[in-house]
KEZA-253607 format. One record per residue (C-alpha): residue in one letter; x, y, z. Coordinates in steps of 0.05 Angstrom, whole numbers. Layout:
BEGIN
REC  code    east   north      up
REC     a       X       Y       Z
...
***
This chain:
BEGIN
REC  code    east   north      up
REC     m     485    2446    1793
REC     r     536    2487    1831
REC     r     557    2559    1820
REC     d     608    2601    1858
REC     l     582    2668    1882
REC     s     638    2682    1931
REC     h     655    2747    1894
REC     l     588    2778    1915
REC     l     601    2813    1982
REC     l     530    2835    1996
REC     g     548    2889    2046
REC     a     605    2920    2006
REC     t     569    2960    1954
REC     t     518    3017    1962
REC     r     461    3023    1913
REC     n     466    3085    1869
REC     e     407    3129    1887
REC     s     397    3147    1814
REC     e     388    3073    1796
REC     e     317    3049    1794
REC     g     294    2978    1793
REC     d     237    2934    1814
REC     a     234    2907    1884
REC     r     276    2845    1896
REC     y     268    2792    1949
REC     w     312    2736    1975
REC     n     291    2667    1950
REC     l     246    2637    2004
REC     f     274    2569    1987
REC     a     348    2587    1997
REC     y     377    2543    2052
REC     p     447    2563    2074
REC     l     490    2508    2103
REC     t     561    2493    2123
REC     l     596    2430    2100
REC     g     667    2422    2123
REC     s     701    2489    2112
REC     g     654    2509    2055
REC     r     594    2555    2056
REC     y     537    2537    2010
REC     v     465    2554    1993
REC     f     418    2500    1970
REC     l     360    2526    1927
REC     s     306    2474    1937
REC     d     260    2504    1885
REC     r     314    2503    1831
REC     r     349    2441    1858
REC     s     417    2473    1854
REC     v     476    2489    1900
REC     l     513    2555    1904
REC     s     580    2566    1936
REC     v     583    2632    1974
REC     d     631    2671    2018
REC     e     626    2677    2093
REC     r     594    2746    2093
REC     t     542    2726    2041
REC     y     527    2664    2081
REC     r     515    2704    2144
REC     d     470    2752    2106
REC     l     429    2694    2080
REC     e     418    2659    2147
REC     q     357    2700    2166
REC     t     331    2724    2098
REC     r     272    2676    2088
REC     g     242    2714    2030
REC     r     254    2784    2058
REC     r     267    2844    2014
REC     l     336    2854    1987
REC     p     376    2907    2026
REC     e     392    2974    1997
REC     t     467    2957    2000
REC     v     460    2912    1940
REC     s     471    2947    1874
REC     n     429    2934    1812
REC     e     488    2900    1779
REC     q     495    2852    1837
REC     a     420    2842    1840
REC     r     419    2821    1766
REC     e     471    2768    1779
REC     l     436    2744    1841
REC     l     371    2741    1802
REC     d     404    2700    1748
REC     s     430    2651    1800
REC     g     361    2642    1831
REC     l     384    2670    1898
REC     i     335    2727    1893
REC     k     266    2733    1863
REC     c     220    2789    1838
REC     e     163    2764    1883
REC     p     153    2768    1958
REC     a     155    2704    1998
REC     s      80    2689    1995
REC     a      80    2695    1919
REC     q     142    2653    1914
REC     f     109    2598    1953
REC     a      45    2602    1911
REC     s      85    2600    1847
REC     t     127    2540    1867
REC     f      67    2499    1888
REC     a      19    2523    1834
REC     v      24    2458    1796
REC     k      -1    2421    1857
REC     t     -55    2469    1880
REC     s     -85    2471    1809
REC     a     -81    2396    1798
REC     r    -145    2356    1790
REC     k    -169    2331    1856
REC     e    -174    2255    1856
REC     n    -163    2199    1905
REC     a    -101    2156    1899
REC     l    -107    2108    1957
REC     l    -160    2065    1989
REC     h    -145    2036    2058
REC     l    -184    1974    2077
REC     i    -173    1958    2151
REC     t    -187    1884    2151
REC     s    -191    1876    2226
REC     y    -168    1903    2293
REC     t    -138    1835    2311
REC     c     -67    1810    2306
REC     n     -28    1747    2324
REC     l      26    1791    2356
REC     t      22    1836    2417
REC     c      65    1896    2397
REC     s      48    1947    2451
REC     y      70    2005    2408
REC     c      21    1990    2351
REC     f     -13    2057    2335
REC     m     -70    2020    2302
REC     l     -89    1976    2361
REC     a     -64    2008    2425
REC     d    -118    2060    2432
REC     l    -178    2017    2412
REC     d    -241    2020    2454
REC     d    -263    1952    2478
REC     h    -332    1959    2446
REC     r    -306    1971    2376
REC     e    -325    1921    2323
REC     r    -263    1881    2305
REC     f    -273    1853    2234
REC     l    -288    1884    2167
REC     s    -344    1847    2132
REC     f    -341    1838    2057
REC     e    -407    1877    2051
REC     d    -376    1937    2087
REC     a    -313    1930    2045
REC     k    -355    1931    1981
REC     s    -391    1993    2006
REC     g    -324    2027    2016
REC     i    -299    2004    1949
REC     d    -362    2029    1914
REC     l    -356    2096    1949
REC     y    -283    2103    1930
REC     f    -291    2086    1857
REC     g    -354    2129    1852
REC     m    -310    2190    1866
REC     p    -254    2219    1822
REC     h    -196    2170    1829
REC     k    -133    2146    1795
REC     r    -143    2084    1753
REC     d     -80    2055    1783
REC     s    -100    2072    1855
REC     v     -65    2037    1912
REC     i    -110    1988    1950
REC     h     -77    1983    2018
REC     f     -98    1925    2062
REC     y     -84    1944    2134
REC     g     -94    1917    2204
REC     g     -84    1889    2255
REC     e     -54    1835    2213
REC     p     -85    1833    2144
REC     l     -58    1764    2126
REC     l    -103    1734    2180
REC     h    -158    1744    2127
REC     p    -130    1723    2058
REC     h    -200    1706    2033
REC     l    -225    1777    2046
REC     l    -165    1806    2010
REC     g    -177    1761    1950
REC     d    -252    1775    1949
REC     c    -239    1851    1951
REC     l    -189    1849    1894
REC     s    -233    1804    1852
REC     y    -291    1852    1862
REC     i    -248    1913    1843
REC     h    -219    1879    1781
REC     d    -287    1855    1757
REC     r    -325    1920    1769
REC     y    -275    1978    1767
REC     s    -202    1969    1748
REC     d    -150    1915    1739
REC     e     -95    1967    1742
REC     v     -99    1978    1817
REC     l     -37    1967    1859
REC     p     -51    1922    1919
REC     k      -8    1934    1981
REC     i       1    1898    2047
REC     i      39    1913    2110
REC     t      47    1848    2149
REC     n      85    1822    2209
REC     g     113    1767    2164
REC     t      94    1708    2208
REC     l      36    1682    2165
REC     y      59    1647    2101
REC     g      15    1586    2094
REC     p     -12    1559    2028
REC     q     -72    1607    2025
REC     v     -27    1668    2036
REC     l      25    1647    1986
REC     s     -29    1630    1935
REC     l     -58    1701    1943
REC     l      11    1732    1935
REC     r      23    1691    1872
REC     k     -44    1712    1841
REC     y     -36    1788    1850
REC     t      25    1832    1845
REC     f      29    1860    1915
REC     d      72    1916    1942
REC     l      91    1877    2004
REC     s     123    1904    2067
REC     v     143    1866    2130
REC     s     149    1900    2198
REC     m     213    1879    2233
REC     d     253    1916    2287
REC     g     322    1889    2270
REC     d     362    1830    2295
REC     r     335    1783    2348
REC     q     356    1827    2406
REC     a     317    1887    2379
REC     h     259    1850    2348
REC     d     239    1811    2409
REC     v     232    1871    2455
REC     f     162    1885    2430
REC     r     144    1837    2374
REC     l     121    1776    2413
REC     d      63    1729    2403
REC     h       4    1723    2452
REC     q      43    1673    2494
REC     g     101    1721    2501
REC     r     146    1681    2454
REC     s     197    1706    2404
REC     t     173    1716    2333
REC     f     241    1732    2303
REC     d     253    1664    2269
REC     m     181    1662    2243
REC     t     189    1731    2213
REC     v     256    1715    2179
REC     n     226    1651    2152
REC     g     167    1691    2126
REC     v     212    1739    2090
REC     r     247    1679    2058
REC     a     181    1647    2039
REC     f     158    1711    2005
REC     q     224    1718    1969
REC     d     220    1646    1944
REC     i     155    1661    1906
REC     g     184    1725    1876
REC     c     151    1774    1925
REC     n     211    1804    1959
REC     p     184    1850    2015
REC     k     208    1917    2038
REC     i     224    1917    2112
REC     l     197    1970    2159
REC     i     237    1982    2222
REC     t     202    2016    2281
REC     v     256    2059    2314
REC     g     253    2073    2388
REC     a     290    2070    2454
REC     h     295    1994    2445
REC     n     341    1999    2384
REC     i     365    2070    2373
REC     n     432    2059    2408
REC     r     447    2002    2360
REC     l     410    2028    2299
REC     p     467    2020    2248
REC     e     479    1949    2273
REC     v     404    1935    2269
REC     v     399    1963    2199
REC     s     460    1922    2177
REC     a     426    1858    2201
REC     i     363    1875    2163
REC     l     402    1891    2099
REC     e     431    1820    2102
REC     l     361    1795    2086
REC     g     366    1829    2018
REC     p     302    1872    2018
REC     p     290    1918    1959
REC     a     282    1977    2008
REC     i     276    1992    2082
REC     a     240    2047    2121
REC     l     262    2075    2188
REC     n     197    2093    2224
REC     f     209    2139    2283
REC     p     162    2139    2343
REC     r      88    2153    2338
REC     e      54    2187    2396
REC     l      -9    2152    2419
REC     s     -69    2191    2444
REC     r     -87    2150    2505
REC     s     -28    2104    2521
REC     d      48    2103    2524
REC     n      79    2065    2467
REC     q     145    2062    2505
REC     l     184    2082    2443
REC     d     206    2150    2466
REC     n     262    2161    2515
REC     d     252    2229    2549
REC     a     326    2233    2564
REC     a     347    2219    2493
REC     d     382    2273    2453
REC     p     344    2284    2387
REC     a     410    2301    2353
REC     f     436    2232    2370
REC     w     374    2199    2339
REC     i     386    2239    2276
REC     e     460    2221    2274
REC     q     441    2148    2281
REC     y     393    2156    2223
REC     e     448    2186    2179
REC     r     497    2130    2196
REC     s     443    2080    2177
REC     l     430    2117    2112
REC     e     504    2110    2094
REC     l     497    2035    2104
REC     c     438    2035    2057
REC     y     480    2068    2003
REC     t     535    2017    2015
REC     r     486    1961    2003
REC     n     449    1996    1946
REC     t     384    1992    1985
REC     p     338    2053    1988
REC     e     314    2082    2054
REC     l     243    2101    2036
REC     y     238    2169    2070
REC     f     302    2193    2039
REC     a     281    2162    1973
REC     d     217    2204    1975
REC     m     260    2267    1982
REC     l     305    2244    1926
REC     f     244    2233    1881
REC     a     219    2304    1894
REC     f     289    2331    1881
REC     l     302    2293    1817
REC     s     232    2299    1788
REC     g     221    2372    1805
REC     e     151    2355    1829
REC     p     140    2394    1894
REC     v     107    2359    1953
REC     l      48    2399    1979
REC     n      11    2355    2029
REC     p      41    2321    2090
REC     c       5    2256    2076
REC     a     -46    2223    2029
REC     a    -102    2232    2080
REC     c    -102    2306    2061
REC     g    -150    2299    2003
REC     s    -130    2236    1965
REC     q    -147    2178    2010
REC     i    -206    2142    2041
REC     s    -199    2092    2098
REC     v    -253    2039    2112
REC     g    -252    2001    2178
REC     p    -292    1948    2215
REC     g    -365    1967    2225
REC     g    -365    2007    2161
REC     q    -330    2067    2193
REC     i    -295    2113    2144
REC     g    -249    2172    2149
REC     p    -188    2203    2115
REC     c    -136    2168    2158
REC     q    -132    2095    2178
REC     a    -100    2110    2246
REC     f    -154    2159    2265
REC     v    -209    2111    2242
REC     a    -178    2059    2289
REC     a    -176    2110    2346
REC     g    -248    2130    2334
REC     l    -230    2201    2313
REC     f    -244    2236    2246
REC     s    -290    2179    2226
REC     q    -364    2165    2214
REC     p    -410    2110    2188
REC     i    -403    2102    2114
REC     e    -476    2117    2101
REC     q    -465    2187    2129
REC     f    -412    2204    2079
REC     g    -424    2270    2044
REC     s    -458    2301    2104
REC     d    -453    2376    2110
REC     t    -453    2373    2186
REC     p    -392    2399    2224
REC     t    -377    2327    2245
REC     d    -358    2308    2174
REC     p    -289    2277    2187
REC     f    -262    2296    2119
REC     r    -275    2371    2125
REC     p    -218    2390    2173
REC     w    -168    2355    2127
REC     a    -188    2391    2063
REC     s    -145    2452    2078
REC     v     -85    2415    2108
REC     s     -23    2428    2067
REC     k      43    2463    2073
REC     a       6    2527    2054
REC     s     -37    2521    2117
REC     s      24    2513    2162
REC     r      61    2573    2189
REC     t     124    2531    2194
REC     c     121    2496    2127
REC     s     100    2557    2087
REC     r     164    2592    2109
REC     c     210    2532    2104
REC     p     268    2535    2055
REC     i     265    2460    2039
REC     a     189    2456    2032
REC     p     189    2436    1958
REC     i     226    2370    1971
REC     c     206    2355    2043
REC     g     161    2294    2048
REC     g     126    2319    2111
REC     d     110    2279    2173
REC     c      53    2239    2202
REC     s     -12    2278    2215
REC     f     -33    2227    2268
REC     d      32    2242    2306
REC     r      21    2317    2297
REC     y     -49    2315    2325
REC     n     -33    2270    2385
REC     r      25    2315    2406
REC     t      -3    2384    2389
REC     e     -78    2374    2375
REC     s     -66    2406    2308
REC     l     -64    2375    2239
REC     h     -25    2433    2210
REC     e      42    2443    2245
REC     p      99    2393    2239
REC     l     139    2368    2299
REC     a     208    2397    2312
REC     f     242    2329    2311
REC     h     215    2312    2242
REC     c     237    2380    2215
REC     d     307    2371    2243
REC     l     310    2302    2212
REC     r     289    2329    2143
REC     f     341    2384    2147
REC     r     394    2332    2161
REC     m     369    2293    2100
REC     v     378    2355    2058
REC     e     448    2366    2084
REC     h     465    2294    2066
REC     l     436    2305    1997
REC     v     477    2369    1986
REC     k     540    2335    2011
REC     r     530    2283    1958
REC     l     518    2335    1904
REC     i     581    2374    1923
REC     g     623    2312    1928
REC     g     599    2284    1862
REC     e     572    2222    1896
REC     r     514    2183    1867
REC     l     445    2205    1890
REC     g     408    2141    1872
REC     f     417    2078    1913
REC     a     431    2032    1855
REC     s     504    2019    1840
REC     r     532    2053    1779
REC     p     541    2009    1717
***
C-alpha cells in the first residue's frame, strides 16, 4: 500500500542523450498531500500511497499528467513506472483507460423514482422538492400514472434488483399507493426490486407499519439533529415542533426491525454545532447517517447558506463529525461511497444516477431523469412523449454528462474514487450539468486526505469495529 520513493530526487539527474526510451507521463491520478511532517502521493487509480521527499513533492504538485521532464533518467523512469507514479500514456489516454470498464458497460437503468405527491405534513422551507413548485402543478401521483411509469421503466434495459424509490413530499402520506405499486411490480416484473423511502419520520400508524413489515424497505428518516437544530425548519403546518414525533417514529420503525438511516440537512442553522448535532443523532443508533450540505434552489432562498461562512470551517466540521462516526462504528454515507470505490476498485464515472440509469415519474405523469428537476418543471415531459427525437427531450442533455464531459473532473487526481455532487445543485448555481462546485470538490479532497491519513496510520478504513 505504501512505498518510499524519497531517494528519487527528480531534478538531480540529467538524462543521457544516448539513451532512448518511449515518452513517459506523470500519472494523472497522482495526488500529492502533506500529512504532519510527511510528504506523500496518493495514487487514486492504483489505490496506493507513496512516501516522497520534499523536492519530488514540489515537482508533483503541478504535474497533472504532463510529460516527464528531461532531467529524469531512464533508470529513474523505470522505477517510477513500476511504482505507478508515471505512465506510458498521456493524460487523456490515462483517463480513458481508467474508466474503460464503465464507459463500455451495458447501459441499463438501476433506479425508478416514483414521486407520490407534492404534499407534506411538514413545512420545511429548504425542501428542494417543494420550494420551487408552481401553484398550478398537479399534486398527486395516480396509480394509473405510476403504472405507466413502471411499465416504461421495465420495458427498457434494467437491473432485476432495481431500486424503487418512493419520494415526495412525504411518501408515507400514501401507504396504499406504495403498496399497490410494489404489488404490481412483483406480480408483473420482478420480486427482487429494492424498495426505498425517505420520510420525515412523523407518520407511523398501523397502515405504515404494516407496509414496512410486508416489504423490506431501505428506509431513511430526515432529521436535522437535536431539538435545537431540528426545530429551526422542520415544523408542522401549525408551526409546532416535530422533534418528539420524529424520534418516536424512529423508535417505532426500529421496534419492527426497520432501523432507518438518518439524513441530516446541514446549513447555517446547525453547522456551528455539527459535531454535537451528529453525536445526538448517533445516540438513536441508526445503521448510517448522511450529512447533506446545502442545495441551491432555482427560484427561492432555502436559507441554508451563510454568505459570511468560511467553507474551510464547514469542511472541518464535517471531518470532526466523521471522526465521531468512526468512534460509534456508524458509516457516514458520502464517505462510505468513497470507501466503496477505493476498496472495490470500481471507478465512479457519473456524478449521479440521473446521468443514464434513472427515470423519475411525478404527479400528472411527468417524467424526467431527475426527481428534483421533475418537481421544478425542468428536464421533464409527459410520459406519453417519451422517446421523442425533439430537442425538448429531457433525457438527451444528460446522456453525455459524466466526469469525461467535465473539464474539472477529467483532470482531477481523485476522479476514480470521487462520488461526485448533485447535478440539481450544479445547474441551479452555474446553469451547467457538467462542472462541479468548488465547495464539493474541496470537501471530497478533504475526504481523501482523511482516507490517506488512516492508511498511513494503519487505522481501520471500515466503520465496523474490528473483531
